[in-house]
N, CA, C and O atoms as a Tripos MOL2 file, in Angstrom:
@<TRIPOS>MOLECULE
protein
  284   283    71     0     0
PROTEIN
NO_CHARGES

@<TRIPOS>ATOM
      1 N         -10.3740  -12.4690   16.3030 N.3       1 UNK1
      2 CA        -10.0830  -11.8960   15.0120 C.3       1 UNK1
      3 C         -11.2910  -11.9920   14.0790 C.2       1 UNK1
      4 O         -11.4120  -11.2090   13.1370 O.2       1 UNK1
      5 N         -12.1810  -12.9460   14.3400 N.am      2 UNK2
      6 CA        -13.3390  -13.1190   13.4680 C.3       2 UNK2
      7 C         -14.2600  -11.9030   13.5140 C.2       2 UNK2
      8 O         -14.8290  -11.5120   12.4950 O.2       2 UNK2
      9 N         -14.4050  -11.3120   14.6880 N.am      3 UNK3
     10 CA        -15.2530  -10.1240   14.8030 C.3       3 UNK3
     11 C         -14.6960   -8.9810   13.9730 C.2       3 UNK3
     12 O         -15.4390   -8.3090   13.2570 O.2       3 UNK3
     13 N         -13.4000   -8.7610   14.0630 N.am      4 UNK4
     14 CA        -12.7680   -7.6930   13.2760 C.3       4 UNK4
     15 C         -12.9390   -7.9550   11.7820 C.2       4 UNK4
     16 O         -13.1700   -7.0170   11.0190 O.2       4 UNK4
     17 N         -12.8300   -9.2040   11.3540 N.am      5 UNK5
     18 CA        -12.9870   -9.5470    9.9370 C.3       5 UNK5
     19 C         -14.4090   -9.2580    9.4720 C.2       5 UNK5
     20 O         -14.6140   -8.7030    8.3930 O.2       5 UNK5
     21 N         -15.3900   -9.6360   10.2880 N.am      6 UNK6
     22 CA        -16.7840   -9.3810    9.9200 C.3       6 UNK6
     23 C         -17.0680   -7.8810    9.8320 C.2       6 UNK6
     24 O         -17.7630   -7.4290    8.9220 O.2       6 UNK6
     25 N         -16.5360   -7.1280   10.7640 N.am      7 UNK7
     26 CA        -16.7220   -5.6760   10.7390 C.3       7 UNK7
     27 C         -16.0630   -5.0940    9.5020 C.2       7 UNK7
     28 O         -16.6520   -4.2530    8.8230 O.2       7 UNK7
     29 N         -14.8410   -5.5340    9.2010 N.am      8 UNK8
     30 CA        -14.1410   -5.0270    8.0170 C.3       8 UNK8
     31 C         -14.8860   -5.3520    6.7300 C.2       8 UNK8
     32 O         -14.9120   -4.5360    5.8090 O.2       8 UNK8
     33 N         -15.4900   -6.5300    6.6560 N.am      9 UNK9
     34 CA        -16.2610   -6.8820    5.4620 C.3       9 UNK9
     35 C         -17.4360   -5.9310    5.2720 C.2       9 UNK9
     36 O         -17.7240   -5.5100    4.1520 O.2       9 UNK9
     37 N         -18.1170   -5.5930    6.3720 N.am     10 UNK10
     38 CA        -19.2400   -4.6540    6.2700 C.3      10 UNK10
     39 C         -18.7540   -3.2640    5.8740 C.2      10 UNK10
     40 O         -19.3820   -2.5920    5.0570 O.2      10 UNK10
     41 N         -17.6370   -2.8370    6.4550 N.am     11 UNK11
     42 CA        -17.0950   -1.5160    6.1130 C.3      11 UNK11
     43 C         -16.6530   -1.4640    4.6540 C.2      11 UNK11
     44 O         -16.8490   -0.4540    3.9780 O.2      11 UNK11
     45 N         -16.0540   -2.5560    4.1670 N.am     12 UNK12
     46 CA        -15.6770   -2.6110    2.7470 C.3      12 UNK12
     47 C         -16.9110   -2.5390    1.8560 C.2      12 UNK12
     48 O         -16.8830   -1.9100    0.7990 O.2      12 UNK12
     49 N         -17.9840   -3.1790    2.2820 N.am     13 UNK13
     50 CA        -19.2230   -3.1460    1.5010 C.3      13 UNK13
     51 C         -19.7570   -1.7220    1.3980 C.2      13 UNK13
     52 O         -20.3100   -1.3380    0.3670 O.2      13 UNK13
     53 N         -19.5960   -0.9480    2.4500 N.am     14 UNK14
     54 CA        -20.0370    0.4530    2.4070 C.3      14 UNK14
     55 C         -19.2630    1.2150    1.3470 C.2      14 UNK14
     56 O         -19.8240    2.0630    0.6520 O.2      14 UNK14
     57 N         -17.9790    0.9180    1.2200 N.am     15 UNK15
     58 CA        -17.1530    1.6220    0.2390 C.3      15 UNK15
     59 C         -17.5680    1.3340   -1.1920 C.2      15 UNK15
     60 O         -17.3060    2.1420   -2.0840 O.2      15 UNK15
     61 N         -18.2090    0.2010   -1.4290 N.am     16 UNK16
     62 CA        -18.5910   -0.1660   -2.7970 C.3      16 UNK16
     63 C         -19.9710    0.3620   -3.1840 C.2      16 UNK16
     64 O         -20.3790    0.2380   -4.3380 O.2      16 UNK16
     65 N         -20.6880    0.9490   -2.2300 N.am     17 UNK17
     66 CA        -22.0300    1.4430   -2.5350 C.3      17 UNK17
     67 C         -21.9650    2.6870   -3.4060 C.2      17 UNK17
     68 O         -21.0800    3.5300   -3.2570 O.2      17 UNK17
     69 N         -22.9060    2.7790   -4.3030 N.am     18 UNK18
     70 CA        -23.0160    3.9700   -5.1380 C.3      18 UNK18
     71 C         -24.0740    4.8980   -4.5880 C.2      18 UNK18
     72 O         -24.4180    4.8420   -3.4070 O.2      18 UNK18
     73 N         -24.5840    5.7480   -5.4520 N.am     19 UNK19
     74 CA        -25.6620    6.6590   -5.0720 C.3      19 UNK19
     75 C         -26.9890    6.0400   -5.4890 C.2      19 UNK19
     76 O         -27.0350    5.1760   -6.3640 O.2      19 UNK19
     77 N         -28.0280    6.4760   -4.8750 N.am     20 UNK20
     78 CA        -29.3500    6.0080   -5.2520 C.3      20 UNK20
     79 C         -30.1050    5.4490   -4.0760 C.2      20 UNK20
     80 O         -29.5660    5.2650   -2.9850 O.2      20 UNK20
     81 N         -31.3750    5.1840   -4.3310 N.am     21 UNK21
     82 CA        -32.2630    4.7180   -3.2630 C.3      21 UNK21
     83 C         -31.8810    3.3260   -2.7750 C.2      21 UNK21
     84 O         -31.9170    3.0610   -1.5730 O.2      21 UNK21
     85 N         -31.5120    2.4270   -3.7000 N.am     22 UNK22
     86 CA        -31.0980    1.0840   -3.2910 C.3      22 UNK22
     87 C         -29.8480    1.1460   -2.4300 C.2      22 UNK22
     88 O         -29.7180    0.3890   -1.4680 O.2      22 UNK22
     89 N         -28.9360    2.0330   -2.7650 N.am     23 UNK23
     90 CA        -27.7190    2.1760   -1.9840 C.3      23 UNK23
     91 C         -28.0120    2.6960   -0.5830 C.2      23 UNK23
     92 O         -27.3730    2.2810    0.3840 O.2      23 UNK23
     93 N         -28.9700    3.5970   -0.4730 N.am     24 UNK24
     94 CA        -29.3420    4.1130    0.8480 C.3      24 UNK24
     95 C         -29.9250    3.0020    1.7080 C.2      24 UNK24
     96 O         -29.6360    2.9110    2.9010 O.2      24 UNK24
     97 N         -30.7500    2.1570    1.0930 N.am     25 UNK25
     98 CA        -31.3310    1.0310    1.8300 C.3      25 UNK25
     99 C         -30.2500    0.0270    2.2110 C.2      25 UNK25
    100 O         -30.2470   -0.5040    3.3220 O.2      25 UNK25
    101 N         -29.3280   -0.2300    1.2770 N.am     26 UNK26
    102 CA        -28.2310   -1.1550    1.5630 C.3      26 UNK26
    103 C         -27.3400   -0.6060    2.6700 C.2      26 UNK26
    104 O         -26.8920   -1.3550    3.5380 O.2      26 UNK26
    105 N         -27.0830    0.6990    2.6420 N.am     27 UNK27
    106 CA        -26.2750    1.3280    3.6840 C.3      27 UNK27
    107 C         -26.9380    1.1610    5.0490 C.2      27 UNK27
    108 O         -26.2720    0.8400    6.0330 O.2      27 UNK27
    109 N         -28.2340    1.3770    5.1050 N.am     28 UNK28
    110 CA        -28.9380    1.2240    6.3800 C.3      28 UNK28
    111 C         -28.8910   -0.2180    6.8610 C.2      28 UNK28
    112 O         -28.7580   -0.4730    8.0580 O.2      28 UNK28
    113 N         -28.9980   -1.1620    5.9320 N.am     29 UNK29
    114 CA        -28.9080   -2.5800    6.2880 C.3      29 UNK29
    115 C         -27.5330   -2.8990    6.8650 C.2      29 UNK29
    116 O         -27.4250   -3.6010    7.8700 O.2      29 UNK29
    117 N         -26.4860   -2.3820    6.2290 N.am     30 UNK30
    118 CA        -25.1250   -2.6240    6.7120 C.3      30 UNK30
    119 C         -24.9170   -1.9880    8.0840 C.2      30 UNK30
    120 O         -24.3010   -2.5910    8.9630 O.2      30 UNK30
    121 N         -25.4220   -0.7890    8.2640 N.am     31 UNK31
    122 CA        -25.3160   -0.1250    9.5670 C.3      31 UNK31
    123 C         -26.0320   -0.9370   10.6330 C.2      31 UNK31
    124 O         -25.5230   -1.0880   11.7440 O.2      31 UNK31
    125 N         -27.2020   -1.4590   10.3070 N.am     32 UNK32
    126 CA        -27.9380   -2.2940   11.2610 C.3      32 UNK32
    127 C         -27.1440   -3.5560   11.6120 C.2      32 UNK32
    128 O         -27.0970   -3.9700   12.7700 O.2      32 UNK32
    129 N         -26.5170   -4.1610   10.5900 N.am     33 UNK33
    130 CA        -25.6920   -5.3510   10.8380 C.3      33 UNK33
    131 C         -24.4980   -5.0160   11.7250 C.2      33 UNK33
    132 O         -24.1540   -5.7790   12.6290 O.2      33 UNK33
    133 N         -23.8720   -3.8780   11.4650 N.am     34 UNK34
    134 CA        -22.7470   -3.4580   12.3030 C.3      34 UNK34
    135 C         -23.1850   -3.2270   13.7420 C.2      34 UNK34
    136 O         -22.4720   -3.5860   14.6800 O.2      34 UNK34
    137 N         -24.3440   -2.6340   13.9130 N.am     35 UNK35
    138 CA        -24.8560   -2.4020   15.2630 C.3      35 UNK35
    139 C         -25.1170   -3.7110   15.9980 C.2      35 UNK35
    140 O         -24.8790   -3.8080   17.2020 O.2      35 UNK35
    141 N         -25.6040   -4.7140   15.2790 N.am     36 UNK36
    142 CA        -25.8240   -6.0200   15.9000 C.3      36 UNK36
    143 C         -24.4840   -6.6570   16.2650 C.2      36 UNK36
    144 O         -24.3100   -7.1570   17.3760 O.2      36 UNK36
    145 N         -23.5420   -6.6350   15.3250 N.am     37 UNK37
    146 CA        -22.2270   -7.2340   15.5770 C.3      37 UNK37
    147 C         -21.5120   -6.5850   16.7550 C.2      37 UNK37
    148 O         -20.8710   -7.2650   17.5560 O.2      37 UNK37
    149 N         -21.6260   -5.2820   16.8510 N.am     38 UNK38
    150 CA        -20.8490   -4.5370   17.8460 C.3      38 UNK38
    151 C         -21.6430   -4.1610   19.0850 C.2      38 UNK38
    152 O         -21.1240   -3.4870   19.9750 O.2      38 UNK38
    153 N         -22.8970   -4.5910   19.1520 N.am     39 UNK39
    154 CA        -23.7780   -4.1900   20.2660 C.3      39 UNK39
    155 C         -23.7790   -2.6710   20.3860 C.2      39 UNK39
    156 O         -23.5360   -2.1030   21.4500 O.2      39 UNK39
    157 N         -24.0630   -2.0410   19.2520 N.am     40 UNK40
    158 CA        -24.1070   -0.5690   19.1440 C.3      40 UNK40
    159 C         -22.7920    0.0850   19.5420 C.2      40 UNK40
    160 O         -22.7760    1.1490   20.1610 O.2      40 UNK40
    161 N         -21.6970   -0.5590   19.1810 N.am     41 UNK41
    162 CA        -20.3750    0.0170   19.4240 C.3      41 UNK41
    163 C         -19.7570   -0.3290   20.7620 C.2      41 UNK41
    164 O         -18.6060    0.0250   21.0160 O.2      41 UNK41
    165 N         -20.4860   -1.0040   21.6130 N.am     42 UNK42
    166 CA        -19.9710   -1.3230   22.9460 C.3      42 UNK42
    167 C         -19.0440   -2.5280   22.9610 C.2      42 UNK42
    168 O         -18.2770   -2.7050   23.9070 O.2      42 UNK42
    169 N         -19.1050   -3.3600   21.9220 N.am     43 UNK43
    170 CA        -18.3700   -4.6180   21.8970 C.3      43 UNK43
    171 C         -17.0350   -4.5320   21.1640 C.2      43 UNK43
    172 O         -16.3510   -5.5470   21.0360 O.2      43 UNK43
    173 N         -16.6490   -3.3780   20.6860 N.am     44 UNK44
    174 CA        -15.4510   -3.3000   19.8520 C.3      44 UNK44
    175 C         -14.3700   -2.3900   20.4190 C.2      44 UNK44
    176 O         -13.4890   -1.9400   19.6860 O.2      44 UNK44
    177 N         -14.4270   -2.1330   21.6450 N.am     45 UNK45
    178 CA        -13.3980   -1.2960   22.2520 C.3      45 UNK45
    179 C         -12.0570   -2.0180   22.1520 C.2      45 UNK45
    180 O         -11.9420   -3.1870   22.5190 O.2      45 UNK45
    181 N         -11.0570   -1.3160   21.6560 N.am     46 UNK46
    182 CA         -9.6850   -1.8190   21.5480 C.3      46 UNK46
    183 C          -9.5160   -2.9970   20.5820 C.2      46 UNK46
    184 O          -8.5420   -3.7430   20.6930 O.2      46 UNK46
    185 N         -10.4330   -3.1740   19.6500 N.am     47 UNK47
    186 CA        -10.2900   -4.2430   18.6590 C.3      47 UNK47
    187 C          -9.3230   -3.8350   17.5620 C.2      47 UNK47
    188 O          -8.5230   -4.6520   17.1060 O.2      47 UNK47
    189 N          -9.3870   -2.5740   17.1290 N.am     48 UNK48
    190 CA         -8.5960   -2.1380   15.9910 C.3      48 UNK48
    191 C          -7.3680   -1.3210   16.3760 C.2      48 UNK48
    192 O          -6.6560   -0.8450   15.4910 O.2      48 UNK48
    193 N          -7.1040   -1.1460   17.6390 N.am     49 UNK49
    194 CA         -5.9280   -0.3790   18.0310 C.3      49 UNK49
    195 C          -4.9480   -1.2150   18.8380 C.2      49 UNK49
    196 O          -4.2840   -0.6990   19.7360 O.2      49 UNK49
    197 N          -4.8530   -2.4830   18.5300 N.am     50 UNK50
    198 CA         -3.9330   -3.3910   19.1920 C.3      50 UNK50
    199 C          -2.5080   -3.0900   18.7340 C.2      50 UNK50
    200 O          -2.2010   -3.2090   17.5470 O.2      50 UNK50
    201 N          -1.6420   -2.7030   19.6580 N.am     51 UNK51
    202 CA         -0.2610   -2.3940   19.2670 C.3      51 UNK51
    203 C           0.5090   -3.6500   18.8850 C.2      51 UNK51
    204 O           1.5510   -3.5640   18.2350 O.2      51 UNK51
    205 N           0.0100   -4.8120   19.2800 N.am     52 UNK52
    206 CA          0.6350   -6.0870   18.9120 C.3      52 UNK52
    207 C          -0.1310   -6.7310   17.7720 C.2      52 UNK52
    208 O          -0.4320   -7.9240   17.8150 O.2      52 UNK52
    209 N          -0.4430   -5.9530   16.7650 N.am     53 UNK53
    210 CA         -1.2370   -6.4170   15.6200 C.3      53 UNK53
    211 C          -0.5660   -7.6030   14.9600 C.2      53 UNK53
    212 O           0.6300   -7.5710   14.6700 O.2      53 UNK53
    213 N          -1.3370   -8.6450   14.7250 N.am     54 UNK54
    214 CA         -0.8490   -9.8290   14.0230 C.3      54 UNK54
    215 C          -1.4660   -9.8150   12.6400 C.2      54 UNK54
    216 O          -2.6880   -9.7540   12.4980 O.2      54 UNK54
    217 N          -0.6300   -9.8700   11.6290 N.am     55 UNK55
    218 CA         -1.1140   -9.8320   10.2630 C.3      55 UNK55
    219 C          -1.9720  -11.0640    9.9770 C.2      55 UNK55
    220 O          -1.6150  -12.1770   10.3630 O.2      55 UNK55
    221 N          -3.0730  -10.8650    9.3180 N.am     56 UNK56
    222 CA         -3.9950  -11.9390    8.9750 C.3      56 UNK56
    223 C          -3.6460  -12.4350    7.5730 C.2      56 UNK56
    224 O          -4.0620  -11.8450    6.5760 O.2      56 UNK56
    225 N          -2.8880  -13.5110    7.5080 N.am     57 UNK57
    226 CA         -2.4090  -14.0190    6.2170 C.3      57 UNK57
    227 C          -3.5490  -14.5410    5.3510 C.2      57 UNK57
    228 O          -3.4740  -14.4650    4.1250 O.2      57 UNK57
    229 N          -4.5970  -15.0670    5.9640 N.am     58 UNK58
    230 CA         -5.7410  -15.5340    5.1940 C.3      58 UNK58
    231 C          -6.3970  -14.3770    4.4540 C.2      58 UNK58
    232 O          -6.7350  -14.4950    3.2760 O.2      58 UNK58
    233 N          -6.5740  -13.2720    5.1440 N.am     59 UNK59
    234 CA         -7.1730  -12.0870    4.5180 C.3      59 UNK59
    235 C          -6.2520  -11.5450    3.4260 C.2      59 UNK59
    236 O          -6.7210  -11.1440    2.3610 O.2      59 UNK59
    237 N          -4.9520  -11.5320    3.6850 N.am     60 UNK60
    238 CA         -3.9990  -11.0730    2.6740 C.3      60 UNK60
    239 C          -4.0760  -11.9300    1.4150 C.2      60 UNK60
    240 O          -4.0530  -11.4040    0.3020 O.2      60 UNK60
    241 N          -4.1670  -13.2460    1.5860 N.am     61 UNK61
    242 CA         -4.2480  -14.1570    0.4410 C.3      61 UNK61
    243 C          -5.5290  -13.8940   -0.3470 C.2      61 UNK61
    244 O          -5.5110  -13.8740   -1.5780 O.2      61 UNK61
    245 N          -6.6410  -13.6940    0.3620 N.am     62 UNK62
    246 CA         -7.9160  -13.4190   -0.3030 C.3      62 UNK62
    247 C          -7.8370  -12.1370   -1.1270 C.2      62 UNK62
    248 O          -8.2880  -12.1050   -2.2720 O.2      62 UNK62
    249 N          -7.2700  -11.0920   -0.5530 N.am     63 UNK63
    250 CA         -7.1390   -9.8230   -1.2670 C.3      63 UNK63
    251 C          -6.2160   -9.9740   -2.4740 C.2      63 UNK63
    252 O          -6.5060   -9.4520   -3.5510 O.2      63 UNK63
    253 N          -5.1120  -10.6850   -2.2950 N.am     64 UNK64
    254 CA         -4.1720  -10.8890   -3.3920 C.3      64 UNK64
    255 C          -4.8490  -11.6330   -4.5450 C.2      64 UNK64
    256 O          -4.6620  -11.2730   -5.7070 O.2      64 UNK64
    257 N          -5.6230  -12.6560   -4.2360 N.am     65 UNK65
    258 CA         -6.3180  -13.4210   -5.2760 C.3      65 UNK65
    259 C          -7.3760  -12.5800   -5.9760 C.2      65 UNK65
    260 O          -7.5510  -12.6910   -7.1890 O.2      65 UNK65
    261 N          -8.0870  -11.7360   -5.2230 N.am     66 UNK66
    262 CA         -9.0770  -10.8570   -5.8320 C.3      66 UNK66
    263 C          -8.4040   -9.8330   -6.7390 C.2      66 UNK66
    264 O          -8.9320   -9.4990   -7.7990 O.2      66 UNK66
    265 N          -7.2590   -9.3420   -6.3330 N.am     67 UNK67
    266 CA         -6.5290   -8.3590   -7.1280 C.3      67 UNK67
    267 C          -6.0190   -9.0090   -8.4130 C.2      67 UNK67
    268 O          -6.0820   -8.3910   -9.4760 O.2      67 UNK67
    269 N          -5.5230  -10.2230   -8.3380 N.am     68 UNK68
    270 CA         -5.0500  -10.9260   -9.5330 C.3      68 UNK68
    271 C          -6.1890  -11.1390  -10.5240 C.2      68 UNK68
    272 O          -6.0010  -11.0260  -11.7350 O.2      68 UNK68
    273 N          -7.3810  -11.4510   -9.9930 N.am     69 UNK69
    274 CA         -8.5420  -11.6950  -10.8410 C.3      69 UNK69
    275 C          -9.0310  -10.4560  -11.5590 C.2      69 UNK69
    276 O          -9.6430  -10.5620  -12.6220 O.2      69 UNK69
    277 N          -8.7730   -9.2700  -10.9970 N.am     70 UNK70
    278 CA         -9.2690   -8.0450  -11.6100 C.3      70 UNK70
    279 C          -8.2920   -7.4410  -12.6190 C.2      70 UNK70
    280 O          -8.6230   -6.4740  -13.3050 O.2      70 UNK70
    281 N          -7.0990   -8.0070  -12.7050 N.am     71 UNK71
    282 CA         -6.1010   -7.4870  -13.6670 C.3      71 UNK71
    283 C          -6.4030   -7.8780  -15.0770 C.2      71 UNK71
    284 O          -5.6610   -7.5180  -15.9900 O.2      71 UNK71
@<TRIPOS>BOND
     1     1     2 1
     2     2     3 1
     3     3     4 2
     4     3     5 am
     5     5     6 1
     6     6     7 1
     7     7     8 2
     8     7     9 am
     9     9    10 1
    10    10    11 1
    11    11    12 2
    12    11    13 am
    13    13    14 1
    14    14    15 1
    15    15    16 2
    16    15    17 am
    17    17    18 1
    18    18    19 1
    19    19    20 2
    20    19    21 am
    21    21    22 1
    22    22    23 1
    23    23    24 2
    24    23    25 am
    25    25    26 1
    26    26    27 1
    27    27    28 2
    28    27    29 am
    29    29    30 1
    30    30    31 1
    31    31    32 2
    32    31    33 am
    33    33    34 1
    34    34    35 1
    35    35    36 2
    36    35    37 am
    37    37    38 1
    38    38    39 1
    39    39    40 2
    40    39    41 am
    41    41    42 1
    42    42    43 1
    43    43    44 2
    44    43    45 am
    45    45    46 1
    46    46    47 1
    47    47    48 2
    48    47    49 am
    49    49    50 1
    50    50    51 1
    51    51    52 2
    52    51    53 am
    53    53    54 1
    54    54    55 1
    55    55    56 2
    56    55    57 am
    57    57    58 1
    58    58    59 1
    59    59    60 2
    60    59    61 am
    61    61    62 1
    62    62    63 1
    63    63    64 2
    64    63    65 am
    65    65    66 1
    66    66    67 1
    67    67    68 2
    68    67    69 am
    69    69    70 1
    70    70    71 1
    71    71    72 2
    72    71    73 am
    73    73    74 1
    74    74    75 1
    75    75    76 2
    76    75    77 am
    77    77    78 1
    78    78    79 1
    79    79    80 2
    80    79    81 am
    81    81    82 1
    82    82    83 1
    83    83    84 2
    84    83    85 am
    85    85    86 1
    86    86    87 1
    87    87    88 2
    88    87    89 am
    89    89    90 1
    90    90    91 1
    91    91    92 2
    92    91    93 am
    93    93    94 1
    94    94    95 1
    95    95    96 2
    96    95    97 am
    97    97    98 1
    98    98    99 1
    99    99   100 2
   100    99   101 am
   101   101   102 1
   102   102   103 1
   103   103   104 2
   104   103   105 am
   105   105   106 1
   106   106   107 1
   107   107   108 2
   108   107   109 am
   109   109   110 1
   110   110   111 1
   111   111   112 2
   112   111   113 am
   113   113   114 1
   114   114   115 1
   115   115   116 2
   116   115   117 am
   117   117   118 1
   118   118   119 1
   119   119   120 2
   120   119   121 am
   121   121   122 1
   122   122   123 1
   123   123   124 2
   124   123   125 am
   125   125   126 1
   126   126   127 1
   127   127   128 2
   128   127   129 am
   129   129   130 1
   130   130   131 1
   131   131   132 2
   132   131   133 am
   133   133   134 1
   134   134   135 1
   135   135   136 2
   136   135   137 am
   137   137   138 1
   138   138   139 1
   139   139   140 2
   140   139   141 am
   141   141   142 1
   142   142   143 1
   143   143   144 2
   144   143   145 am
   145   145   146 1
   146   146   147 1
   147   147   148 2
   148   147   149 am
   149   149   150 1
   150   150   151 1
   151   151   152 2
   152   151   153 am
   153   153   154 1
   154   154   155 1
   155   155   156 2
   156   155   157 am
   157   157   158 1
   158   158   159 1
   159   159   160 2
   160   159   161 am
   161   161   162 1
   162   162   163 1
   163   163   164 2
   164   163   165 am
   165   165   166 1
   166   166   167 1
   167   167   168 2
   168   167   169 am
   169   169   170 1
   170   170   171 1
   171   171   172 2
   172   171   173 am
   173   173   174 1
   174   174   175 1
   175   175   176 2
   176   175   177 am
   177   177   178 1
   178   178   179 1
   179   179   180 2
   180   179   181 am
   181   181   182 1
   182   182   183 1
   183   183   184 2
   184   183   185 am
   185   185   186 1
   186   186   187 1
   187   187   188 2
   188   187   189 am
   189   189   190 1
   190   190   191 1
   191   191   192 2
   192   191   193 am
   193   193   194 1
   194   194   195 1
   195   195   196 2
   196   195   197 am
   197   197   198 1
   198   198   199 1
   199   199   200 2
   200   199   201 am
   201   201   202 1
   202   202   203 1
   203   203   204 2
   204   203   205 am
   205   205   206 1
   206   206   207 1
   207   207   208 2
   208   207   209 am
   209   209   210 1
   210   210   211 1
   211   211   212 2
   212   211   213 am
   213   213   214 1
   214   214   215 1
   215   215   216 2
   216   215   217 am
   217   217   218 1
   218   218   219 1
   219   219   220 2
   220   219   221 am
   221   221   222 1
   222   222   223 1
   223   223   224 2
   224   223   225 am
   225   225   226 1
   226   226   227 1
   227   227   228 2
   228   227   229 am
   229   229   230 1
   230   230   231 1
   231   231   232 2
   232   231   233 am
   233   233   234 1
   234   234   235 1
   235   235   236 2
   236   235   237 am
   237   237   238 1
   238   238   239 1
   239   239   240 2
   240   239   241 am
   241   241   242 1
   242   242   243 1
   243   243   244 2
   244   243   245 am
   245   245   246 1
   246   246   247 1
   247   247   248 2
   248   247   249 am
   249   249   250 1
   250   250   251 1
   251   251   252 2
   252   251   253 am
   253   253   254 1
   254   254   255 1
   255   255   256 2
   256   255   257 am
   257   257   258 1
   258   258   259 1
   259   259   260 2
   260   259   261 am
   261   261   262 1
   262   262   263 1
   263   263   264 2
   264   263   265 am
   265   265   266 1
   266   266   267 1
   267   267   268 2
   268   267   269 am
   269   269   270 1
   270   270   271 1
   271   271   272 2
   272   271   273 am
   273   273   274 1
   274   274   275 1
   275   275   276 2
   276   275   277 am
   277   277   278 1
   278   278   279 1
   279   279   280 2
   280   279   281 am
   281   281   282 1
   282   282   283 1
   283   283   284 2
@<TRIPOS>SUBSTRUCTURE
     1 UNK1         2 RESIDUE 1 A UNK
     2 UNK2         6 RESIDUE 1 A UNK
     3 UNK3        10 RESIDUE 1 A UNK
     4 UNK4        14 RESIDUE 1 A UNK
     5 UNK5        18 RESIDUE 1 A UNK
     6 UNK6        22 RESIDUE 1 A UNK
     7 UNK7        26 RESIDUE 1 A UNK
     8 UNK8        30 RESIDUE 1 A UNK
     9 UNK9        34 RESIDUE 1 A UNK
    10 UNK10       38 RESIDUE 1 A UNK
    11 UNK11       42 RESIDUE 1 A UNK
    12 UNK12       46 RESIDUE 1 A UNK
    13 UNK13       50 RESIDUE 1 A UNK
    14 UNK14       54 RESIDUE 1 A UNK
    15 UNK15       58 RESIDUE 1 A UNK
    16 UNK16       62 RESIDUE 1 A UNK
    17 UNK17       66 RESIDUE 1 A UNK
    18 UNK18       70 RESIDUE 1 A UNK
    19 UNK19       74 RESIDUE 1 A UNK
    20 UNK20       78 RESIDUE 1 A UNK
    21 UNK21       82 RESIDUE 1 A UNK
    22 UNK22       86 RESIDUE 1 A UNK
    23 UNK23       90 RESIDUE 1 A UNK
    24 UNK24       94 RESIDUE 1 A UNK
    25 UNK25       98 RESIDUE 1 A UNK
    26 UNK26      102 RESIDUE 1 A UNK
    27 UNK27      106 RESIDUE 1 A UNK
    28 UNK28      110 RESIDUE 1 A UNK
    29 UNK29      114 RESIDUE 1 A UNK
    30 UNK30      118 RESIDUE 1 A UNK
    31 UNK31      122 RESIDUE 1 A UNK
    32 UNK32      126 RESIDUE 1 A UNK
    33 UNK33      130 RESIDUE 1 A UNK
    34 UNK34      134 RESIDUE 1 A UNK
    35 UNK35      138 RESIDUE 1 A UNK
    36 UNK36      142 RESIDUE 1 A UNK
    37 UNK37      146 RESIDUE 1 A UNK
    38 UNK38      150 RESIDUE 1 A UNK
    39 UNK39      154 RESIDUE 1 A UNK
    40 UNK40      158 RESIDUE 1 A UNK
    41 UNK41      162 RESIDUE 1 A UNK
    42 UNK42      166 RESIDUE 1 A UNK
    43 UNK43      170 RESIDUE 1 A UNK
    44 UNK44      174 RESIDUE 1 A UNK
    45 UNK45      178 RESIDUE 1 A UNK
    46 UNK46      182 RESIDUE 1 A UNK
    47 UNK47      186 RESIDUE 1 A UNK
    48 UNK48      190 RESIDUE 1 A UNK
    49 UNK49      194 RESIDUE 1 A UNK
    50 UNK50      198 RESIDUE 1 A UNK
    51 UNK51      202 RESIDUE 1 A UNK
    52 UNK52      206 RESIDUE 1 A UNK
    53 UNK53      210 RESIDUE 1 A UNK
    54 UNK54      214 RESIDUE 1 A UNK
    55 UNK55      218 RESIDUE 1 A UNK
    56 UNK56      222 RESIDUE 1 A UNK
    57 UNK57      226 RESIDUE 1 A UNK
    58 UNK58      230 RESIDUE 1 A UNK
    59 UNK59      234 RESIDUE 1 A UNK
    60 UNK60      238 RESIDUE 1 A UNK
    61 UNK61      242 RESIDUE 1 A UNK
    62 UNK62      246 RESIDUE 1 A UNK
    63 UNK63      250 RESIDUE 1 A UNK
    64 UNK64      254 RESIDUE 1 A UNK
    65 UNK65      258 RESIDUE 1 A UNK
    66 UNK66      262 RESIDUE 1 A UNK
    67 UNK67      266 RESIDUE 1 A UNK
    68 UNK68      270 RESIDUE 1 A UNK
    69 UNK69      274 RESIDUE 1 A UNK
    70 UNK70      278 RESIDUE 1 A UNK
    71 UNK71      282 RESIDUE 1 A UNK
């Protein structure tokens, strides 16, 4: 589950990027990190399509706390 969490964190970071040259560099850095984590996509087969998905309560708690802080 740790690999999926790390990948999701990088994907979430992509969503927060804006426009501009710094964002393009940051995007490339994140893509490079994803490629390292996933061995260029070869290491993540069937990670996100598990029909027996187990909810990650730690991640849910983190999101809930972040949402409370932004209200």
